[in-house]
C-alpha positions as CSV (number, residue, x, y, z in Angstrom):
1,M,160.3,251.6,-15.4
2,N,156.3,251.5,-15.6
3,H,154.4,249.8,-13.2
4,L,153.5,246.8,-15.6
5,E,157.1,245.9,-16.1
6,A,157.9,246.2,-12.3
7,V,154.7,244.0,-11.5
8,K,155.6,241.5,-14.1
9,K,159.1,241.1,-12.6
10,I,157.7,240.7,-9.1
11,I,155.0,238.1,-10.2
12,A,158.0,236.2,-11.8
13,F,159.8,235.9,-8.6
14,D,160.6,232.1,-8.2
15,L,159.3,231.0,-4.9
16,A,160.2,227.4,-5.5
17,Q,163.8,228.5,-5.9
18,L,163.5,230.5,-2.4
19,R,161.8,227.4,-1.0
20,A,164.6,225.1,-2.1
21,G,167.1,227.5,-0.5
22,L,165.1,227.7,2.7
23,S,165.0,223.7,2.7
24,S,168.7,223.7,3.0
25,W,168.7,225.3,6.5
26,N,169.6,222.5,9.0
27,G,166.6,221.8,11.2
28,A,164.1,223.8,9.4
29,T,160.8,222.4,9.4
30,P,158.2,222.5,6.5
31,D,155.9,224.7,8.7
32,Q,158.6,227.2,9.3
33,I,159.7,227.2,5.7
34,D,155.9,227.7,4.8
35,R,155.8,230.6,7.1
36,A,158.7,232.3,5.5
37,I,157.4,231.7,2.2
38,A,153.9,233.3,3.3
39,S,155.9,236.4,4.4
40,V,157.4,236.7,0.9
41,Q,154.0,236.3,-0.6
42,S,152.6,238.9,1.6
43,T,155.4,241.2,1.0
44,T,155.4,240.9,-2.9
45,Q,151.6,241.1,-2.9
46,R,151.5,244.3,-0.9
47,L,154.2,245.7,-3.3
48,I,152.1,244.7,-6.3
49,E,148.9,246.2,-5.0
50,T,150.7,249.5,-4.4
51,L,152.4,249.6,-7.8
52,N,149.2,249.0,-9.4
53,A,147.7,251.8,-7.7
54,V,150.4,254.2,-9.2
55,E,151.3,254.5,-12.8
56,D,153.7,257.4,-12.9
57,P,157.3,256.0,-13.4
58,D,159.0,258.5,-11.0
59,E,156.6,257.5,-8.4
60,I,157.1,253.7,-9.2
61,S,160.9,254.2,-8.7
62,V,160.4,256.0,-5.2
63,L,157.9,253.3,-4.0
64,I,160.4,250.5,-5.1
65,A,163.3,252.2,-3.5
66,I,161.2,253.0,-0.2
67,N,160.2,249.2,-0.1
68,Y,163.9,248.3,-0.7
69,I,164.9,250.5,2.4
70,E,162.3,249.0,4.5
71,L,163.4,245.4,3.7
72,K,167.0,246.3,3.9
73,T,166.6,247.7,7.4
74,Q,164.6,244.6,8.5
75,W,167.4,242.5,7.2
76,I,170.2,244.6,8.9
77,A,168.2,244.5,12.2
78,L,167.8,240.6,11.9
79,N,171.4,240.0,10.7
80,T,172.6,241.8,13.7
81,K,170.4,239.7,16.1
82,I,171.5,236.6,14.4
83,N,175.3,237.5,14.6
84,Y,174.9,238.2,18.3
85,A,173.1,234.9,18.8
86,V,175.7,233.1,17.0
87,F,178.4,234.9,19.0
88,K,176.8,234.2,22.4
89,N,175.3,230.6,21.8
90,G,177.1,229.5,18.6
91,V,173.8,229.1,16.9
92,C,170.8,231.3,16.0
93,K,167.1,230.5,15.9
94,T,166.2,228.7,12.7
95,E,163.0,231.0,12.3
96,D,165.4,234.1,12.3
97,A,167.6,232.6,9.7
98,L,164.8,231.6,7.4
99,H,163.2,235.0,7.8
100,A,166.6,236.7,7.0
101,S,167.0,234.6,3.9
102,S,163.6,235.1,2.5
103,I,164.1,238.9,3.2
104,S,167.2,238.7,1.3
105,G,165.5,237.0,-1.6
106,V,163.1,239.7,-1.9
107,I,165.8,242.4,-1.7
108,G,167.7,240.6,-4.5
109,L,164.4,240.9,-6.5
110,L,164.1,244.7,-5.7
111,E,167.5,245.3,-6.6
112,T,166.9,244.4,-10.2
113,L,164.2,247.2,-10.4
114,I,166.7,249.9,-8.9
115,T,169.7,251.5,-10.5
116,P,173.0,250.6,-9.2
117,T,173.7,254.2,-8.3
118,D,170.5,254.2,-6.1
119,I,171.5,250.9,-4.5
120,Q,174.8,252.2,-3.6
121,T,173.4,255.4,-2.1
122,I,170.9,253.7,0.0
123,T,173.4,251.3,1.2
124,D,175.8,254.1,2.0
125,F,173.0,255.8,3.8
126,L,172.0,252.8,5.9
127,S,175.6,251.8,6.8
128,Q,176.2,255.4,8.5
129,P,175.5,255.7,12.2
130,L,173.1,258.0,13.4
131,H,174.5,261.2,14.6
132,R,172.6,262.5,17.6
133,A,173.2,265.8,19.8
134,A,174.0,265.3,23.3
């Protein structure tokens, strides 16, 4: 994929649809939703700027995969935190839920720019525990 195709897809990301989804969270305030949307805008803008600086299709694929891994690891960590909060307290922080949902939206966007094989390879890698020498 060339950088212009990737950038075009990222620019077309539907923030209104994401905002509508975030608005469905019980107890979410407009300010919290605005912060989640701003975070997504910052993430996608940073990616667009990076992709615009690189025109090699192989490098574009690597950069998209790296950003996917970065966001996926953030989502995994946040989801773990949310799950423990729900287990311990019966509820999680609204900000955490909104942030996880917004990250998930960008992950879904990036998955349209990555091959299914690469997604599976990354998912398998991230689901494996780290092996450490004693």
